[in-house]
PDB file of the backbone (N, CA, C, O) and the ligand in Angstrom, with CONECT records:
HET     ZN  A 101       1
ATOM      1  N   MET A   1     161.488  45.278 167.123  1.00  0.00           N
ATOM      2  CA  MET A   1     162.197  46.339 167.360  1.00  0.00           C
ATOM      3  C   MET A   1     163.212  46.124 168.615  1.00  0.00           C
ATOM      4  O   MET A   1     162.827  45.541 169.629  1.00  0.00           O
ATOM      5  N   PRO A   2     164.435  46.594 168.490  1.00  0.00           N
ATOM      6  CA  PRO A   2     165.435  46.286 169.411  1.00  0.00           C
ATOM      7  C   PRO A   2     164.954  47.020 170.846  1.00  0.00           C
ATOM      8  O   PRO A   2     164.433  48.134 170.799  1.00  0.00           O
ATOM      9  N   PRO A   3     165.149  46.366 172.050  1.00  0.00           N
ATOM     10  CA  PRO A   3     164.839  46.906 173.210  1.00  0.00           C
ATOM     11  C   PRO A   3     165.492  48.120 173.533  1.00  0.00           C
ATOM     12  O   PRO A   3     166.492  48.459 172.901  1.00  0.00           O
ATOM     13  N   LEU A   4     164.922  48.971 174.667  1.00  0.00           N
ATOM     14  CA  LEU A   4     165.384  50.351 174.845  1.00  0.00           C
ATOM     15  C   LEU A   4     167.080  50.378 175.190  1.00  0.00           C
ATOM     16  O   LEU A   4     167.909  51.256 174.947  1.00  0.00           O
ATOM     17  N   ASP A   5     167.214  49.203 175.779  1.00  0.00           N
ATOM     18  CA  ASP A   5     168.613  49.206 176.215  1.00  0.00           C
ATOM     19  C   ASP A   5     169.698  49.224 175.069  1.00  0.00           C
ATOM     20  O   ASP A   5     170.777  49.815 175.095  1.00  0.00           O
ATOM     21  N   VAL A   6     169.250  48.558 174.203  1.00  0.00           N
ATOM     22  CA  VAL A   6     170.110  48.416 172.759  1.00  0.00           C
ATOM     23  C   VAL A   6     170.292  49.891 172.459  1.00  0.00           C
ATOM     24  O   VAL A   6     171.440  50.331 172.397  1.00  0.00           O
ATOM     25  N   HIS A   7     169.335  50.626 172.283  1.00  0.00           N
ATOM     26  CA  HIS A   7     169.579  52.127 171.846  1.00  0.00           C
ATOM     27  C   HIS A   7     170.355  52.883 172.641  1.00  0.00           C
ATOM     28  O   HIS A   7     171.189  53.675 172.202  1.00  0.00           O
ATOM     29  N   LEU A   8     170.071  52.633 174.148  1.00  0.00           N
ATOM     30  CA  LEU A   8     170.905  53.356 175.000  1.00  0.00           C
ATOM     31  C   LEU A   8     172.367  53.016 175.003  1.00  0.00           C
ATOM     32  O   LEU A   8     173.201  53.876 175.284  1.00  0.00           O
ATOM     33  N   LYS A   9     172.730  51.668 174.669  1.00  0.00           N
ATOM     34  CA  LYS A   9     174.026  51.346 174.550  1.00  0.00           C
ATOM     35  C   LYS A   9     174.725  51.993 173.390  1.00  0.00           C
ATOM     36  O   LYS A   9     175.802  52.577 173.514  1.00  0.00           O
ATOM     37  N   SER A  10     174.078  51.868 172.262  1.00  0.00           N
ATOM     38  CA  SER A  10     174.861  52.497 170.924  1.00  0.00           C
ATOM     39  C   SER A  10     174.824  54.008 171.094  1.00  0.00           C
ATOM     40  O   SER A  10     175.786  54.594 170.598  1.00  0.00           O
ATOM     41  N   SER A  11     173.967  54.702 171.655  1.00  0.00           N
ATOM     42  CA  SER A  11     174.081  56.017 171.852  1.00  0.00           C
ATOM     43  C   SER A  11     175.306  56.258 172.748  1.00  0.00           C
ATOM     44  O   SER A  11     176.171  57.058 172.393  1.00  0.00           O
ATOM     45  N   LYS A  12     175.388  55.627 173.823  1.00  0.00           N
ATOM     46  CA  LYS A  12     176.573  55.813 174.950  1.00  0.00           C
ATOM     47  C   LYS A  12     177.878  55.563 174.233  1.00  0.00           C
ATOM     48  O   LYS A  12     178.893  56.210 174.490  1.00  0.00           O
ATOM     49  N   GLN A  13     177.815  54.466 173.194  1.00  0.00           N
ATOM     50  CA  GLN A  13     179.145  54.217 172.694  1.00  0.00           C
ATOM     51  C   GLN A  13     179.539  55.251 171.509  1.00  0.00           C
ATOM     52  O   GLN A  13     180.709  55.454 171.182  1.00  0.00           O
ATOM     53  N   ARG A  14     178.438  55.871 170.914  1.00  0.00           N
ATOM     54  CA  ARG A  14     178.797  57.035 169.979  1.00  0.00           C
ATOM     55  C   ARG A  14     179.080  58.360 170.737  1.00  0.00           C
ATOM     56  O   ARG A  14     179.936  59.141 170.320  1.00  0.00           O
ATOM     57  N   THR A  15     178.465  58.567 171.684  1.00  0.00           N
ATOM     58  CA  THR A  15     178.323  59.854 172.221  1.00  0.00           C
ATOM     59  C   THR A  15     178.927  60.141 173.549  1.00  0.00           C
ATOM     60  O   THR A  15     179.407  61.228 173.870  1.00  0.00           O
ATOM     61  N   GLY A  16     178.861  59.019 174.335  1.00  0.00           N
ATOM     62  CA  GLY A  16     179.245  59.035 175.769  1.00  0.00           C
ATOM     63  C   GLY A  16     177.927  59.304 176.613  1.00  0.00           C
ATOM     64  O   GLY A  16     177.991  59.434 177.836  1.00  0.00           O
ATOM     65  N   LYS A  17     176.784  59.379 175.949  1.00  0.00           N
ATOM     66  CA  LYS A  17     175.777  59.757 176.809  1.00  0.00           C
ATOM     67  C   LYS A  17     174.559  58.733 176.299  1.00  0.00           C
ATOM     68  O   LYS A  17     174.688  58.245 175.176  1.00  0.00           O
ATOM     69  N   GLU A  18     173.598  58.455 176.945  1.00  0.00           N
ATOM     70  CA  GLU A  18     172.612  57.302 176.809  1.00  0.00           C
ATOM     71  C   GLU A  18     171.391  58.008 176.004  1.00  0.00           C
ATOM     72  O   GLU A  18     170.653  57.400 175.228  1.00  0.00           O
ATOM     73  N   TYR A  19     171.312  59.183 176.268  1.00  0.00           N
ATOM     74  CA  TYR A  19     169.891  59.900 175.656  1.00  0.00           C
ATOM     75  C   TYR A  19     168.606  59.102 176.047  1.00  0.00           C
ATOM     76  O   TYR A  19     167.716  58.852 175.234  1.00  0.00           O
ATOM     77  N   GLU A  20     168.583  58.735 177.319  1.00  0.00           N
ATOM     78  CA  GLU A  20     167.443  57.862 177.742  1.00  0.00           C
ATOM     79  C   GLU A  20     166.066  58.520 177.468  1.00  0.00           C
ATOM     80  O   GLU A  20     165.127  57.898 176.970  1.00  0.00           O
ATOM     81  N   GLU A  21     166.013  59.907 177.853  1.00  0.00           N
ATOM     82  CA  GLU A  21     164.725  60.530 177.748  1.00  0.00           C
ATOM     83  C   GLU A  21     164.377  60.529 176.275  1.00  0.00           C
ATOM     84  O   GLU A  21     163.209  60.293 175.968  1.00  0.00           O
ATOM     85  N   LEU A  22     165.294  60.774 175.315  1.00  0.00           N
ATOM     86  CA  LEU A  22     165.132  60.743 173.828  1.00  0.00           C
ATOM     87  C   LEU A  22     164.609  59.480 173.465  1.00  0.00           C
ATOM     88  O   LEU A  22     163.528  59.483 172.876  1.00  0.00           O
ATOM     89  N   HIS A  23     165.189  58.352 173.712  1.00  0.00           N
ATOM     90  CA  HIS A  23     164.948  57.166 173.399  1.00  0.00           C
ATOM     91  C   HIS A  23     163.428  56.637 173.863  1.00  0.00           C
ATOM     92  O   HIS A  23     162.625  55.984 173.197  1.00  0.00           O
ATOM     93  N   ARG A  24     163.318  57.092 175.100  1.00  0.00           N
ATOM     94  CA  ARG A  24     161.876  56.827 175.675  1.00  0.00           C
ATOM     95  C   ARG A  24     160.890  57.508 174.984  1.00  0.00           C
ATOM     96  O   ARG A  24     159.803  56.987 174.734  1.00  0.00           O
ATOM     97  N   TRP A  25     161.248  58.864 174.590  1.00  0.00           N
ATOM     98  CA  TRP A  25     160.319  59.500 173.822  1.00  0.00           C
ATOM     99  C   TRP A  25     159.880  58.812 172.558  1.00  0.00           C
ATOM    100  O   TRP A  25     158.694  58.688 172.253  1.00  0.00           O
ATOM    101  N   ILE A  26     160.898  58.365 171.826  1.00  0.00           N
ATOM    102  CA  ILE A  26     160.852  57.599 170.409  1.00  0.00           C
ATOM    103  C   ILE A  26     159.915  56.394 170.639  1.00  0.00           C
ATOM    104  O   ILE A  26     159.031  56.152 169.818  1.00  0.00           O
ATOM    105  N   ASP A  27     160.085  55.653 171.713  1.00  0.00           N
ATOM    106  CA  ASP A  27     159.525  54.335 171.816  1.00  0.00           C
ATOM    107  C   ASP A  27     158.387  54.087 172.746  1.00  0.00           C
ATOM    108  O   ASP A  27     157.558  53.204 172.530  1.00  0.00           O
ATOM    109  N   ASP A  28     158.358  54.829 173.719  1.00  0.00           N
ATOM    110  CA  ASP A  28     157.436  54.471 174.943  1.00  0.00           C
ATOM    111  C   ASP A  28     156.103  54.767 174.692  1.00  0.00           C
ATOM    112  O   ASP A  28     155.249  53.998 175.135  1.00  0.00           O
ATOM    113  N   ASP A  29     155.715  55.938 173.936  1.00  0.00           N
ATOM    114  CA  ASP A  29     154.211  56.307 173.728  1.00  0.00           C
ATOM    115  C   ASP A  29     153.865  55.466 172.667  1.00  0.00           C
ATOM    116  O   ASP A  29     154.216  55.739 171.519  1.00  0.00           O
ATOM    117  N   LYS A  30     153.169  54.403 172.954  1.00  0.00           N
ATOM    118  CA  LYS A  30     152.824  53.707 171.686  1.00  0.00           C
ATOM    119  C   LYS A  30     151.765  54.298 170.849  1.00  0.00           C
ATOM    120  O   LYS A  30     151.663  53.926 169.680  1.00  0.00           O
ATOM    121  N   LEU A  31     151.001  55.146 171.315  1.00  0.00           N
ATOM    122  CA  LEU A  31     150.219  55.909 170.286  1.00  0.00           C
ATOM    123  C   LEU A  31     150.853  56.693 169.335  1.00  0.00           C
ATOM    124  O   LEU A  31     150.359  56.785 168.211  1.00  0.00           O
ATOM    125  N   ASN A  32     152.077  57.385 169.682  1.00  0.00           N
ATOM    126  CA  ASN A  32     152.778  58.219 168.844  1.00  0.00           C
ATOM    127  C   ASN A  32     154.029  57.753 168.250  1.00  0.00           C
ATOM    128  O   ASN A  32     154.675  58.427 167.447  1.00  0.00           O
ATOM    129  N   ALA A  33     154.434  56.324 168.748  1.00  0.00           N
ATOM    130  CA  ALA A  33     155.566  55.833 168.147  1.00  0.00           C
ATOM    131  C   ALA A  33     155.711  55.721 166.830  1.00  0.00           C
ATOM    132  O   ALA A  33     156.744  56.109 166.285  1.00  0.00           O
ATOM    133  N   PRO A  34     154.498  55.069 166.012  1.00  0.00           N
ATOM    134  CA  PRO A  34     154.587  54.879 164.683  1.00  0.00           C
ATOM    135  C   PRO A  34     154.946  56.249 163.802  1.00  0.00           C
ATOM    136  O   PRO A  34     155.664  56.245 162.802  1.00  0.00           O
ATOM    137  N   GLU A  35     154.357  57.318 164.325  1.00  0.00           N
ATOM    138  CA  GLU A  35     154.694  58.506 163.559  1.00  0.00           C
ATOM    139  C   GLU A  35     156.078  59.002 163.796  1.00  0.00           C
ATOM    140  O   GLU A  35     156.651  59.637 162.911  1.00  0.00           O
ATOM    141  N   ILE A  36     156.699  58.727 165.038  1.00  0.00           N
ATOM    142  CA  ILE A  36     158.006  59.214 165.339  1.00  0.00           C
ATOM    143  C   ILE A  36     159.049  58.369 164.554  1.00  0.00           C
ATOM    144  O   ILE A  36     160.135  58.814 164.184  1.00  0.00           O
ATOM    145  N   HIS A  37     158.661  57.263 164.366  1.00  0.00           N
ATOM    146  CA  HIS A  37     159.483  56.357 163.493  1.00  0.00           C
ATOM    147  C   HIS A  37     159.295  56.416 161.939  1.00  0.00           C
ATOM    148  O   HIS A  37     159.914  55.733 161.123  1.00  0.00           O
ATOM    149  N   ASP A  38     158.300  57.383 161.666  1.00  0.00           N
ATOM    150  CA  ASP A  38     157.904  57.361 159.987  1.00  0.00           C
ATOM    151  C   ASP A  38     158.863  58.293 159.480  1.00  0.00           C
ATOM    152  O   ASP A  38     159.035  59.445 159.881  1.00  0.00           O
ATOM    153  N   ILE A  39     159.544  57.630 158.459  1.00  0.00           N
ATOM    154  CA  ILE A  39     160.607  58.404 157.602  1.00  0.00           C
ATOM    155  C   ILE A  39     160.206  59.514 156.988  1.00  0.00           C
ATOM    156  O   ILE A  39     161.011  60.421 156.775  1.00  0.00           O
ATOM    157  N   SER A  40     159.062  59.591 156.661  1.00  0.00           N
ATOM    158  CA  SER A  40     158.705  60.825 155.842  1.00  0.00           C
ATOM    159  C   SER A  40     158.471  61.973 156.752  1.00  0.00           C
ATOM    160  O   SER A  40     158.349  63.112 156.301  1.00  0.00           O
ATOM    161  N   ARG A  41     158.399  61.679 158.158  1.00  0.00           N
ATOM    162  CA  ARG A  41     158.246  62.846 159.065  1.00  0.00           C
ATOM    163  C   ARG A  41     159.522  63.230 159.798  1.00  0.00           C
ATOM    164  O   ARG A  41     159.611  64.167 160.592  1.00  0.00           O
ATOM    165  N   ILE A  42     160.519  62.387 159.436  1.00  0.00           N
ATOM    166  CA  ILE A  42     161.919  62.718 160.146  1.00  0.00           C
ATOM    167  C   ILE A  42     162.229  64.312 159.993  1.00  0.00           C
ATOM    168  O   ILE A  42     162.539  64.905 161.027  1.00  0.00           O
ATOM    169  N   PRO A  43     162.178  64.902 159.010  1.00  0.00           N
ATOM    170  CA  PRO A  43     162.584  66.305 158.938  1.00  0.00           C
ATOM    171  C   PRO A  43     161.808  67.225 159.905  1.00  0.00           C
ATOM    172  O   PRO A  43     162.338  68.216 160.409  1.00  0.00           O
ATOM    173  N   GLU A  44     160.380  66.815 160.173  1.00  0.00           N
ATOM    174  CA  GLU A  44     159.721  67.636 161.127  1.00  0.00           C
ATOM    175  C   GLU A  44     160.024  67.346 162.580  1.00  0.00           C
ATOM    176  O   GLU A  44     160.152  68.224 163.435  1.00  0.00           O
ATOM    177  N   ASN A  45     160.142  65.869 162.822  1.00  0.00           N
ATOM    178  CA  ASN A  45     160.506  65.457 163.986  1.00  0.00           C
ATOM    179  C   ASN A  45     161.939  65.923 164.520  1.00  0.00           C
ATOM    180  O   ASN A  45     162.225  66.042 165.712  1.00  0.00           O
ATOM    181  N   MET A  46     162.742  66.153 163.504  1.00  0.00           N
ATOM    182  CA  MET A  46     164.154  66.456 163.796  1.00  0.00           C
ATOM    183  C   MET A  46     164.266  67.935 164.558  1.00  0.00           C
ATOM    184  O   MET A  46     165.141  68.236 165.371  1.00  0.00           O
ATOM    185  N   LYS A  47     163.221  68.748 164.123  1.00  0.00           N
ATOM    186  CA  LYS A  47     163.307  70.036 164.413  1.00  0.00           C
ATOM    187  C   LYS A  47     162.787  69.927 166.079  1.00  0.00           C
ATOM    188  O   LYS A  47     163.316  70.628 166.942  1.00  0.00           O
ATOM    189  N   TYR A  48     161.856  69.107 166.341  1.00  0.00           N
ATOM    190  CA  TYR A  48     161.376  68.929 167.748  1.00  0.00           C
ATOM    191  C   TYR A  48     162.536  68.446 168.504  1.00  0.00           C
ATOM    192  O   TYR A  48     162.716  68.990 169.594  1.00  0.00           O
ATOM    193  N   VAL A  49     163.361  67.530 168.140  1.00  0.00           N
ATOM    194  CA  VAL A  49     164.288  66.855 168.831  1.00  0.00           C
ATOM    195  C   VAL A  49     165.497  67.817 169.160  1.00  0.00           C
ATOM    196  O   VAL A  49     166.038  67.826 170.266  1.00  0.00           O
ATOM    197  N   ASN A  50     165.839  68.547 168.209  1.00  0.00           N
ATOM    198  CA  ASN A  50     166.820  69.566 168.192  1.00  0.00           C
ATOM    199  C   ASN A  50     166.403  70.649 169.309  1.00  0.00           C
ATOM    200  O   ASN A  50     167.218  71.016 170.156  1.00  0.00           O
ATOM    201  N   LYS A  51     165.338  71.043 169.269  1.00  0.00           N
ATOM    202  CA  LYS A  51     164.892  72.205 170.153  1.00  0.00           C
ATOM    203  C   LYS A  51     164.869  71.452 171.697  1.00  0.00           C
ATOM    204  O   LYS A  51     165.224  72.125 172.665  1.00  0.00           O
ATOM    205  N   LYS A  52     164.533  70.346 171.843  1.00  0.00           N
ATOM    206  CA  LYS A  52     164.350  69.810 173.069  1.00  0.00           C
ATOM    207  C   LYS A  52     165.511  69.156 173.571  1.00  0.00           C
ATOM    208  O   LYS A  52     165.617  69.097 174.796  1.00  0.00           O
ATOM    209  N   TRP A  53     166.501  68.599 172.782  1.00  0.00           N
ATOM    210  CA  TRP A  53     167.569  67.923 173.390  1.00  0.00           C
ATOM    211  C   TRP A  53     168.987  68.426 172.742  1.00  0.00           C
ATOM    212  O   TRP A  53     170.055  68.140 173.283  1.00  0.00           O
ATOM    213  N   GLY A  54     168.914  69.159 171.601  1.00  0.00           N
ATOM    214  CA  GLY A  54     169.991  69.594 171.043  1.00  0.00           C
ATOM    215  C   GLY A  54     170.555  68.928 169.696  1.00  0.00           C
ATOM    216  O   GLY A  54     170.033  67.876 169.326  1.00  0.00           O
ATOM    217  N   GLU A  55     171.515  69.447 169.007  1.00  0.00           N
ATOM    218  CA  GLU A  55     172.036  69.078 167.820  1.00  0.00           C
ATOM    219  C   GLU A  55     172.533  67.470 167.785  1.00  0.00           C
ATOM    220  O   GLU A  55     172.293  66.744 166.820  1.00  0.00           O
ATOM    221  N   GLU A  56     173.215  67.052 168.908  1.00  0.00           N
ATOM    222  CA  GLU A  56     173.863  65.849 168.768  1.00  0.00           C
ATOM    223  C   GLU A  56     172.719  64.799 168.958  1.00  0.00           C
ATOM    224  O   GLU A  56     172.856  63.669 168.490  1.00  0.00           O
ATOM    225  N   ALA A  57     171.510  65.190 169.691  1.00  0.00           N
ATOM    226  CA  ALA A  57     170.344  64.199 169.730  1.00  0.00           C
ATOM    227  C   ALA A  57     169.764  63.926 168.371  1.00  0.00           C
ATOM    228  O   ALA A  57     169.179  62.860 168.181  1.00  0.00           O
ATOM    229  N   VAL A  58     169.883  64.792 167.440  1.00  0.00           N
ATOM    230  CA  VAL A  58     169.187  64.851 166.223  1.00  0.00           C
ATOM    231  C   VAL A  58     169.857  63.515 165.577  1.00  0.00           C
ATOM    232  O   VAL A  58     169.087  62.700 165.069  1.00  0.00           O
ATOM    233  N   GLN A  59     171.116  63.279 165.573  1.00  0.00           N
ATOM    234  CA  GLN A  59     171.892  62.352 165.112  1.00  0.00           C
ATOM    235  C   GLN A  59     171.451  61.038 165.739  1.00  0.00           C
ATOM    236  O   GLN A  59     171.250  60.068 165.008  1.00  0.00           O
ATOM    237  N   GLU A  60     171.294  60.957 167.037  1.00  0.00           N
ATOM    238  CA  GLU A  60     170.788  59.917 167.769  1.00  0.00           C
ATOM    239  C   GLU A  60     169.401  59.470 167.466  1.00  0.00           C
ATOM    240  O   GLU A  60     169.066  58.285 167.485  1.00  0.00           O
ATOM    241  N   PHE A  61     168.612  60.453 167.188  1.00  0.00           N
ATOM    242  CA  PHE A  61     167.086  60.176 166.733  1.00  0.00           C
ATOM    243  C   PHE A  61     167.083  59.435 165.338  1.00  0.00           C
ATOM    244  O   PHE A  61     166.373  58.446 165.154  1.00  0.00           O
ATOM    245  N   VAL A  62     167.889  59.945 164.389  1.00  0.00           N
ATOM    246  CA  VAL A  62     167.855  59.346 163.161  1.00  0.00           C
ATOM    247  C   VAL A  62     168.417  57.806 163.235  1.00  0.00           C
ATOM    248  O   VAL A  62     167.899  56.841 162.673  1.00  0.00           O
ATOM    249  N   LEU A  63     169.557  57.794 164.028  1.00  0.00           N
ATOM    250  CA  LEU A  63     170.241  56.404 164.103  1.00  0.00           C
ATOM    251  C   LEU A  63     169.189  55.474 164.843  1.00  0.00           C
ATOM    252  O   LEU A  63     169.104  54.297 164.493  1.00  0.00           O
ATOM    253  N   HIS A  64     168.517  55.892 165.693  1.00  0.00           N
ATOM    254  CA  HIS A  64     167.616  55.202 166.333  1.00  0.00           C
ATOM    255  C   HIS A  64     166.579  54.467 165.289  1.00  0.00           C
ATOM    256  O   HIS A  64     166.414  53.247 165.255  1.00  0.00           O
ATOM    257  N   VAL A  65     165.985  55.311 164.536  1.00  0.00           N
ATOM    258  CA  VAL A  65     164.962  54.867 163.241  1.00  0.00           C
ATOM    259  C   VAL A  65     165.895  53.949 162.450  1.00  0.00           C
ATOM    260  O   VAL A  65     165.417  52.890 162.044  1.00  0.00           O
ATOM    261  N   LYS A  66     167.173  54.237 162.186  1.00  0.00           N
ATOM    262  CA  LYS A  66     167.849  53.231 161.277  1.00  0.00           C
ATOM    263  C   LYS A  66     168.111  51.971 161.982  1.00  0.00           C
ATOM    264  O   LYS A  66     168.074  50.936 161.317  1.00  0.00           O
ATOM    265  N   GLU A  67     168.384  51.912 163.301  1.00  0.00           N
ATOM    266  CA  GLU A  67     168.788  50.737 164.024  1.00  0.00           C
ATOM    267  C   GLU A  67     167.358  49.982 163.844  1.00  0.00           C
ATOM    268  O   GLU A  67     167.423  48.840 163.388  1.00  0.00           O
ATOM    269  N   ASP A  68     166.274  50.423 164.108  1.00  0.00           N
ATOM    270  CA  ASP A  68     164.951  49.642 164.181  1.00  0.00           C
ATOM    271  C   ASP A  68     164.657  49.207 162.889  1.00  0.00           C
ATOM    272  O   ASP A  68     164.076  48.137 162.705  1.00  0.00           O
ATOM    273  N   MET A  69     165.096  50.126 161.742  1.00  0.00           N
ATOM    274  CA  MET A  69     164.844  49.271 160.331  1.00  0.00           C
ATOM    275  C   MET A  69     165.691  48.171 159.973  1.00  0.00           C
ATOM    276  O   MET A  69     165.280  47.179 159.371  1.00  0.00           O
ATOM    277  N   GLU A  70     166.932  48.356 160.363  1.00  0.00           N
ATOM    278  CA  GLU A  70     168.044  47.181 160.176  1.00  0.00           C
ATOM    279  C   GLU A  70     167.537  45.994 161.024  1.00  0.00           C
ATOM    280  O   GLU A  70     167.558  44.861 160.542  1.00  0.00           O
ATOM    281  N   HIS A  71     167.084  46.220 162.270  1.00  0.00           N
ATOM    282  CA  HIS A  71     166.604  45.148 163.022  1.00  0.00           C
ATOM    283  C   HIS A  71     165.291  44.219 162.297  1.00  0.00           C
ATOM    284  O   HIS A  71     165.215  42.994 162.200  1.00  0.00           O
ATOM    285  N   ARG A  72     164.430  45.140 161.893  1.00  0.00           N
ATOM    286  CA  ARG A  72     163.210  44.624 161.269  1.00  0.00           C
ATOM    287  C   ARG A  72     163.578  44.076 159.942  1.00  0.00           C
ATOM    288  O   ARG A  72     162.936  43.097 159.563  1.00  0.00           O
ATOM    289  N   LEU A  73     164.468  44.528 159.208  1.00  0.00           N
ATOM    290  CA  LEU A  73     164.967  43.941 157.976  1.00  0.00           C
ATOM    291  C   LEU A  73     165.441  42.464 158.257  1.00  0.00           C
ATOM    292  O   LEU A  73     164.906  41.497 157.716  1.00  0.00           O
ATOM    293  N   LYS A  74     166.432  42.374 159.098  1.00  0.00           N
ATOM    294  CA  LYS A  74     167.192  41.276 159.536  1.00  0.00           C
ATOM    295  C   LYS A  74     166.014  40.130 159.915  1.00  0.00           C
ATOM    296  O   LYS A  74     166.046  38.990 159.452  1.00  0.00           O
ATOM    297  N   GLU A  75     164.999  40.605 160.807  1.00  0.00           N
ATOM    298  CA  GLU A  75     164.194  39.607 161.331  1.00  0.00           C
ATOM    299  C   GLU A  75     163.294  39.058 160.053  1.00  0.00           C
ATOM    300  O   GLU A  75     162.960  37.875 159.989  1.00  0.00           O
ATOM    301  N   ASN A  76     162.968  39.934 159.140  1.00  0.00           N
ATOM    302  CA  ASN A  76     162.139  39.410 157.981  1.00  0.00           C
ATOM    303  C   ASN A  76     163.028  38.415 157.084  1.00  0.00           C
ATOM    304  O   ASN A  76     162.496  37.455 156.527  1.00  0.00           O
ATOM    305  N   LEU A  77     164.471  38.694 156.962  1.00  0.00           N
ATOM    306  CA  LEU A  77     165.270  37.827 156.244  1.00  0.00           C
ATOM    307  C   LEU A  77     165.466  36.755 156.953  1.00  0.00           C
ATOM    308  O   LEU A  77     165.709  35.755 156.277  1.00  0.00           O
ATOM    309  N   GLN A  78     165.442  36.601 158.199  1.00  0.00           N
ATOM    310  CA  GLN A  78     165.676  35.492 158.938  1.00  0.00           C
ATOM    311  C   GLN A  78     164.325  34.469 159.015  1.00  0.00           C
ATOM    312  O   GLN A  78     164.428  33.260 159.221  1.00  0.00           O
ATOM    313  N   TYR A  79     163.043  35.175 158.812  1.00  0.00           N
ATOM    314  CA  TYR A  79     161.860  34.571 158.902  1.00  0.00           C
ATOM    315  C   TYR A  79     161.828  33.627 157.526  1.00  0.00           C
ATOM    316  O   TYR A  79     161.350  32.494 157.480  1.00  0.00           O
ATOM    317  N   PHE A  80     162.466  34.373 156.372  1.00  0.00           N
ATOM    318  CA  PHE A  80     162.241  33.642 155.202  1.00  0.00           C
ATOM    319  C   PHE A  80     163.626  32.747 154.931  1.00  0.00           C
ATOM    320  O   PHE A  80     163.800  32.139 153.875  1.00  0.00           O
ATOM    321  N   GLY A  81     164.523  32.749 155.957  1.00  0.00           N
ATOM    322  CA  GLY A  81     165.560  31.839 155.766  1.00  0.00           C
ATOM    323  C   GLY A  81     166.718  32.397 154.851  1.00  0.00           C
ATOM    324  O   GLY A  81     167.615  31.727 154.339  1.00  0.00           O
ATOM    325  N   LEU A  82     166.531  33.678 154.754  1.00  0.00           N
ATOM    326  CA  LEU A  82     167.668  34.315 153.922  1.00  0.00           C
ATOM    327  C   LEU A  82     168.832  34.934 154.535  1.00  0.00           C
ATOM    328  O   LEU A  82     169.702  35.528 153.898  1.00  0.00           O
ATOM    329  N   PHE A  83     168.816  34.748 155.983  1.00  0.00           N
ATOM    330  CA  PHE A  83     169.581  35.569 156.602  1.00  0.00           C
ATOM    331  C   PHE A  83     169.966  34.652 157.996  1.00  0.00           C
ATOM    332  O   PHE A  83     169.042  34.258 158.707  1.00  0.00           O
ATOM    333  N   LYS A  84     171.251  34.368 158.309  1.00  0.00           N
ATOM    334  CA  LYS A  84     171.314  33.612 159.766  1.00  0.00           C
ATOM    335  C   LYS A  84     171.607  34.342 160.816  1.00  0.00           C
ATOM    336  O   LYS A  84     171.666  33.823 161.931  1.00  0.00           O
TER     337      LYS A  84
HETATM  338 ZN    ZN A 101     162.207  52.444 168.144  1.00  0.00          ZN2+
END
């Protein structure tokens, strides 16, 4: 997964804010991180994010999960020599 500062940087580019607390909530708690990244739980987690950090943070939450998935996909393709 991309390191925290990659998420902070892309949030900053999109919104002008880093949303550090949000990204730390998504990644830092190793026990809950898999559930927070689980696509099937996005609707439920979106409600929590909206309540805690507001509407704009919901988009940043979903994009965090998307960035992680793209990163993982790229790593897998590189592993099999299908992506440079
Ligand atoms: Zn993550």
